C-alpha positions, 0 to 999 in steps of 0.5 A, a space after each residue: 145827077 142832082 145839082 148839089 152832087 154835080 156841083 161838088 164833083 165840079 169843085 173836086 175836079 177843079 181842085 185836082 186840076 189845080 193841084 195836079 198842075 203844081 205837082 212838079 213845083 210844089 214845096 214840102 208844105 204844099 205836098 203835105 196839103 195835097 195829101 191832106 186834101 186827098 185824104 179829106 176827099 176820100 173821107 167825104 166819098 166814104 161818108 157819102 157812100 155810108 149815108 147812101 147805104 143807110 136806106 134813109 128812105 125806109 126811115 122816113 117812109 116806114 120807120 118813123 111813121 110807124 112809130 108815130 102811129 104806134 104811139 098814137 094807138 097807145 094814147 087812144 087805148 090808154 084813153 079807152 081804158 081810163 074811161 072804162 076805169 072811171 065808169 067802174 068808179 061811178 058804179 062803185 060810188 053807187 054801191 057806196 051809198 048802200 054801205 055804212 060806217 067803215 066800209 063806206 069810208 074805205 070804198 070812198 077812199 079807194 074810189 078817190 085813189 083810183 080817180 087820182 091815179 087816172 091822171 096818168 092818162 093825161 100825163 102819158 098823153 103829153 109825154 107821148 106827144 113830146 116823143 111824136 114831136 121829136 120823131 117828126 123833127 128827126 124825120 125832117 132832119 133825115 130828109 134834109 140830109 138826104 136831099 143834101 146828098 142828092 137822094 131826095 127832092 131838091 130843097 135847101 138844108 135851111 128848111 130845118 131852121 124855120 122859126 118856131 111858132 110863138 108860144 103864148 104865156 100859158 104855153 111857156 108856163 105849162 111844160 107838161 110832165 117833166 122827167 125826174 129832176 127836170 121839173 120845177 121843185 117844190 121849193 121853187 113853187 113855194 118861192 113863187 107863191 110867196 112872191 105874191 104876198 
């Protein structure tokens, strides 16, 4: 039995022994307290058994790594498709030189719009990077909870509280793509630019 679990059982046994010795001499308040402690003990035991039944080892050994691998594959395939689109745009630009007038302008406009739309690849890569980072954080937390209930390798729960690596000024300013409504508004950007005048 792991130390954490054995320690918890020893405390529970000691509380029961002390309360058991008071059974004959307890007041109504002490009896109510005993009932609350017993109910709390049953709740803790139920929570432990539910956590044990979750098969958290599958989460850390299979589910999260599979999810991060799938997301990495999405980034890779998106980059490949974007490169093919850009190669096709170069061919279209070569054809544009042979056209004249409105046809040349229409083709140039379409190619420009395609180039602009291809920025999705960088944005999706950044967003997926955030999701992968969140999944890895969840993986660490699940492992810590597992260890605290005596099912994994020994290690303190406080491993999660490691300080984050310091961010450079550029990293502080560059937060990547934001969800709708969460990013900097155009009004805020205008105020920032006006402050440089």
